[in-house]
FIDO-974937 format. One line per 4 residues: their letters; for each residue x, y, z of C-alpha. Coordinates in Angstrom, 2 decimals. Layout:
BEGIN
A) X:Y:Z ~ ... $
//
This chain:
BEGIN
MAAG) 100.03:151.68:82.74 ~ 97.11:152.72:80.53 ~ 97.16:156.41:79.64 ~ 93.55:156.75:80.85 $
RTPS) 94.49:155.58:84.38 ~ 97.44:157.88:84.91 ~ 95.71:160.85:86.67 ~ 94.01:158.64:89.35 $
VLLR) 97.21:156.66:90.05 ~ 99.25:159.85:90.33 ~ 96.65:161.46:92.47 ~ 97.08:158.72:95.07 $
CLRR) 100.89:158.96:94.82 ~ 100.75:162.73:95.27 ~ 98.58:162.47:98.30 ~ 101.06:160.05:99.99 $
VHTR) 104.06:162.42:99.35 ~ 102.38:165.75:100.14 ~ 100.82:165.35:103.50 ~ 98.79:168.48:103.27 $
SALV) 97.12:167.61:99.96 ~ 93.65:168.07:101.45 ~ 94.28:171.79:101.26 ~ 95.24:171.76:97.53 $
PSSV) 92.55:171.63:94.85 ~ 92.22:168.38:92.90 ~ 92.87:170.28:89.74 ~ 96.21:171.28:91.01 $
LLGA) 97.13:167.74:92.03 ~ 96.14:166.39:88.56 ~ 98.15:169.13:86.92 ~ 101.09:168.23:89.11 $
GAAA) 100.62:164.60:88.12 ~ 100.79:165.44:84.45 ~ 103.91:167.50:85.01 ~ 105.47:164.75:86.97 $
GGAA) 105.27:162.22:84.14 ~ 107.99:160.65:82.01 ~ 111.34:159.89:83.65 ~ 110.23:161.26:87.13 $
LAEW) 107.17:159.00:87.22 ~ 109.32:156.01:86.11 ~ 111.70:156.83:88.95 ~ 108.84:156.96:91.46 $
RELN) 107.51:153.59:90.26 ~ 110.98:152.05:90.48 ~ 111.53:153.24:94.06 ~ 108.09:152.23:95.24 $
APRE) 107.36:148.79:93.93 ~ 103.96:147.15:94.38 ~ 105.31:145.17:97.31 ~ 105.98:148.31:99.34 $
LAAE) 102.83:150.03:98.20 ~ 100.86:147.02:99.42 ~ 102.21:147.70:102.90 ~ 101.28:151.35:102.72 $
RTLP) 97.75:150.54:101.69 ~ 97.17:148.68:105.08 ~ 97.96:151.92:107.04 ~ 94.96:153.85:108.48 $
DSRA) 94.25:157.12:106.76 ~ 94.56:160.31:108.71 ~ 91.00:160.29:109.92 ~ 91.06:156.72:111.09 $
GSLL) 94.53:157.16:112.53 ~ 93.53:160.19:114.46 ~ 90.76:158.27:116.18 ~ 93.38:156.00:117.80 $
AAVR) 94.76:157.04:121.07 ~ 98.45:157.79:121.64 ~ 100.23:155.88:124.37 ~ 102.57:157.48:126.96 $
LPML) 105.41:155.43:128.26 ~ 106.74:157.29:131.34 ~ 110.45:157.63:131.86 ~ 111.36:155.32:129.00 $
LDEG) 114.85:156.96:128.80 ~ 117.02:157.81:131.89 ~ 119.35:160.69:132.15 ~ 122.40:158.63:130.94 $
EIEE) 120.49:157.46:127.84 ~ 119.27:161.02:127.05 ~ 122.86:162.32:127.29 ~ 124.01:159.62:124.79 $
VLEL) 121.48:160.74:122.37 ~ 122.30:164.45:122.77 ~ 126.03:163.68:122.43 ~ 125.55:161.76:119.25 $
GREV) 123.45:164.65:117.97 ~ 126.26:167.08:118.63 ~ 128.70:164.88:116.81 ~ 126.51:164.31:113.69 $
KAAG) 125.68:167.99:113.61 ~ 129.25:169.10:113.83 ~ 130.24:166.71:111.07 ~ 127.78:168.48:108.71 $
GATE) 125.57:167.22:105.94 ~ 122.95:165.63:108.06 ~ 121.01:168.58:109.44 ~ 117.94:170.48:108.06 $
YRLG) 117.25:174.07:109.14 ~ 113.61:175.14:108.90 ~ 113.35:178.67:107.96 ~ 109.66:179.17:108.43 $
SSAH) 106.68:177.54:110.17 ~ 106.17:175.19:107.21 ~ 107.91:171.72:107.24 ~ 108.78:172.31:103.69 $
SVVR) 110.76:175.58:104.11 ~ 114.08:174.03:104.88 ~ 117.71:174.41:103.93 ~ 119.78:171.18:104.11 $
SADA) 123.35:171.43:105.36 ~ 124.35:169.01:102.46 ~ 122.74:171.15:99.77 ~ 125.31:172.57:97.29 $
GSDP) 125.55:176.34:97.51 ~ 123.63:176.50:100.85 ~ 125.08:178.31:103.86 ~ 124.60:176.04:106.93 $
ASAS) 126.15:178.65:109.28 ~ 123.70:181.33:108.16 ~ 120.73:178.90:108.09 ~ 121.66:177.69:111.56 $
SSSP) 121.65:181.13:113.05 ~ 118.34:182.19:111.45 ~ 116.46:178.94:111.85 ~ 114.36:178.22:115.06 $
WHTT) 114.07:174.49:114.09 ~ 117.04:172.21:113.48 ~ 116.57:168.53:112.54 ~ 119.61:166.22:112.69 $
FLHT) 119.32:162.78:111.16 ~ 120.97:160.49:113.59 ~ 120.45:157.35:111.39 ~ 122.86:158.72:108.82 $
GHLF) 125.27:155.99:108.00 ~ 123.47:153.73:110.51 ~ 125.37:155.71:113.24 ~ 122.53:155.58:115.82 $
QQRL) 122.20:151.76:115.63 ~ 126.02:151.25:115.63 ~ 126.83:153.58:118.43 ~ 123.78:152.92:120.59 $
PALS) 122.76:149.31:119.86 ~ 121.20:148.59:123.17 ~ 119.14:151.82:123.13 ~ 118.15:151.13:119.54 $
LKLR) 116.87:147.71:120.40 ~ 115.08:149.05:123.50 ~ 113.17:151.62:121.53 ~ 112.28:149.25:118.79 $
QAVL) 110.89:146.73:121.32 ~ 108.98:149.44:123.09 ~ 107.24:150.52:119.86 ~ 106.41:147.04:118.64 $
STDG) 105.09:146.05:121.95 ~ 102.96:149.20:122.26 ~ 101.57:148.78:118.75 ~ 100.84:145.09:119.33 $
LNWG) 98.92:145.75:122.43 ~ 97.00:148.70:121.00 ~ 96.63:148.84:117.18 ~ 98.42:146.06:115.30 $
ICRK) 99.49:148.47:112.55 ~ 103.00:147.16:112.08 ~ 101.95:143.52:112.03 ~ 99.25:144.16:109.44 $
AAAS) 101.61:146.06:107.17 ~ 104.37:143.38:107.51 ~ 101.84:140.62:106.61 ~ 100.89:142.37:103.42 $
LSGS) 104.42:141.93:102.17 ~ 104.23:138.18:102.27 ~ 100.49:137.54:102.13 ~ 100.81:135.44:105.24 $
NVAG) 98.43:135.32:108.27 ~ 98.53:138.57:110.26 ~ 98.68:136.94:113.63 ~ 101.77:134.83:112.78 $
EPLD) 103.74:137.31:110.77 ~ 107.18:138.16:112.14 ~ 108.05:141.85:112.48 ~ 111.58:141.68:110.91 $
EVRM) 110.38:143.94:108.04 ~ 109.43:146.74:110.41 ~ 112.47:148.97:110.85 ~ 113.47:152.56:111.58 $
RTIE) 112.81:154.84:108.60 ~ 114.24:157.94:110.17 ~ 115.82:158.87:113.53 ~ 115.68:162.59:114.12 $
LHEV) 116.86:164.99:116.89 ~ 114.64:168.04:116.75 ~ 116.01:171.10:118.51 ~ 113.49:173.94:118.54 $
GPGG) 114.12:177.48:119.77 ~ 111.91:180.59:120.20 ~ 109.42:180.90:117.40 ~ 109.81:177.34:116.20 $
ALPQ) 106.50:175.51:115.66 ~ 104.74:172.83:113.56 ~ 101.44:174.72:113.13 ~ 99.82:172.40:110.55 $
RDHV) 97.13:170.83:112.53 ~ 96.57:168.10:110.00 ~ 100.22:167.12:109.84 ~ 100.92:163.32:109.67 $
DSGS) 104.05:161.25:109.20 ~ 102.90:160.03:105.82 ~ 103.95:156.51:104.71 ~ 105.16:155.35:108.21 $
CVTL) 103.43:152.85:110.54 ~ 104.12:154.13:113.99 ~ 105.98:157.13:115.39 ~ 107.89:157.43:118.68 $
DVML) 108.63:160.82:120.31 ~ 110.87:161.06:123.40 ~ 111.21:164.22:125.40 ~ 114.89:164.90:126.01 $
CRPG) 114.62:167.97:128.18 ~ 112.52:169.58:130.98 ~ 109.38:171.40:129.94 ~ 108.92:174.51:131.93 $
VDFE) 112.59:174.60:132.83 ~ 114.62:174.15:129.66 ~ 111.96:175.70:127.48 ~ 108.53:177.31:127.66 $
GGAL) 105.69:176.71:125.16 ~ 106.22:174.03:122.48 ~ 103.30:171.88:123.60 ~ 102.58:168.80:121.46 $
ELPP) 98.84:168.75:120.55 ~ 96.85:165.86:119.01 ~ 93.95:167.48:117.09 ~ 90.68:165.57:116.91 $
AIDV) 89.91:163.46:113.86 ~ 86.37:164.75:113.21 ~ 87.18:168.49:113.33 ~ 90.79:169.43:113.14 $
AKPG) 89.99:173.04:114.01 ~ 88.70:172.05:117.41 ~ 91.02:171.86:120.51 ~ 92.75:168.54:120.75 $
VFPE) 94.54:166.47:123.42 ~ 97.67:167.76:125.15 ~ 99.27:164.63:126.44 ~ 101.62:164.78:129.49 $
FLQG) 105.10:164.74:128.17 ~ 107.94:165.01:130.62 ~ 111.65:164.49:130.32 ~ 112.37:160.81:129.56 $
DALV) 108.80:160.18:128.58 ~ 107.93:158.52:125.21 ~ 104.73:159.06:123.27 ~ 103.92:156.35:120.79 $
FPSH) 101.16:156.94:118.21 ~ 100.02:155.90:114.68 ~ 102.11:157.86:112.20 ~ 98.95:158.96:110.42 $
KFHC) 97.54:160.56:113.52 ~ 97.15:164.34:113.38 ~ 99.76:166.07:115.43 ~ 101.22:169.65:115.77 $
VHPV) 103.53:171.52:117.91 ~ 102.82:174.90:119.44 ~ 105.38:177.75:119.24 ~ 108.31:177.66:121.56 $
SSGL) 108.38:180.90:123.45 ~ 111.86:180.55:125.18 ~ 114.58:178.17:125.71 ~ 115.40:175.03:123.55 $
RRVL) 112.97:172.08:123.13 ~ 114.81:168.84:122.26 ~ 112.86:165.76:121.14 ~ 113.93:162.45:119.60 $
VIEF) 111.58:161.39:116.85 ~ 111.72:157.86:115.27 ~ 109.39:156.66:112.50 ~ 108.92:152.94:111.93 $
WCGE) 107.88:151.51:108.54 ~ 108.01:148.40:106.45 ~ 111.43:148.87:104.78 ~ 115.07:148.93:105.50 $
DRSC) 116.74:150.87:108.33 ~ 117.63:153.85:106.14 ~ 121.16:155.35:106.37 ~ 120.75:158.38:104.04 $
PHRC) 120.81:161.93:105.66 ~ 117.13:162.76:105.26 ~ 113.68:161.31:105.73 ~ 113.76:158.90:102.91 $
HQHY) 110.80:157.78:100.63 ~ 112.59:154.77:99.26 ~ 111.82:151.53:101.20 ~ 114.69:149.35:99.86 $
GTCK) 117.99:149.59:98.11 ~ 120.60:152.31:97.81 ~ 118.95:155.69:98.11 ~ 118.69:157.47:94.74 $
AAGG) 117.52:160.75:96.03 ~ 119.66:163.86:95.44 ~ 119.68:166.62:97.97 ~ 117.16:164.84:100.22 $
GSRW) 114.41:164.25:97.71 ~ 113.94:162.53:94.42 ~ 113.28:164.35:91.19 ~ 109.71:163.37:91.34 $
QDQV) 109.31:164.49:94.96 ~ 110.90:167.83:94.14 ~ 108.70:168.43:91.09 ~ 105.55:167.71:93.10 $
HRLC) 106.67:169.76:96.01 ~ 107.28:172.91:93.93 ~ 103.95:172.51:92.12 ~ 101.95:171.97:95.27 $
MASA) 103.67:174.72:97.28 ~ 103.28:177.25:94.43 ~ 99.58:176.47:93.99 ~ 98.54:175.82:97.59 $
VEDP) 95.51:177.70:98.86 ~ 95.57:179.54:102.24 ~ 95.14:177.25:105.07 ~ 91.57:177.61:106.23 $
VKPW) 92.34:176.27:109.62 ~ 93.60:178.64:112.18 ~ 96.75:177.22:113.83 ~ 96.13:178.54:117.38 $
//
């Protein structure tokens, strides 16, 4: 890579990892890029080869993605399937090492149960938002193969009928015709059980699932009965500060939407909100206990994020300006 091109390339990389980069001055991002050079940059380039980056370049950006409508699939899961997911969640959480505890409203303020020196019990009691990674060790696919296949088929069918994001991304990997490209490369990046108690929220109105193709959310409990508040909102693409769409989202329902579509979650006021979230991307079914940024091969991340990701995260969070968009 020519030295003169480094800032522009790193700027694009930074914006893919840090989903709220629009709120960070360009000078900060460029400074972060310079600091993330050397071995960390080499690591990033190794983990994200041109083949995988080509697939990401086909994805709609957050503005374009937010113009696309989400699709509701009523009663996709029945009570028995919901209980299977919850039971698996209890098992994985009890085993330890595959749960994140969010300690604040930011998606970045987390303590991982696998982190050395962390106190999961203390984090669990003080955190209103627990995320358990059910794909750890491919456990979800192995224990619930029929459900795994059902969810994948539902997502690919919905995407094919509405947006074609997955097929376009898959075609970029081989350079073949989009219409005839098989979707074998589209797999589950992360399978997460989100359990949110009072005070838990995802207030960032410009939040997206960066780097993924399509996201599936399944409501596992009864809104208004098992919990109050916690509404999912889809802010508008043109002005994220304006009121967005509040889709109907009942127990067993699935919402399928482009991963780069703005979405946020209002605070839970009481009870426990439980949602299954699966992100699909062009890459392997990941088995590492976090939301991985590496498309293929054995995960090289330590503590849930690579050295490059950790450096960029610290720099961006330390220098981030106050969010000009009022959450609610």
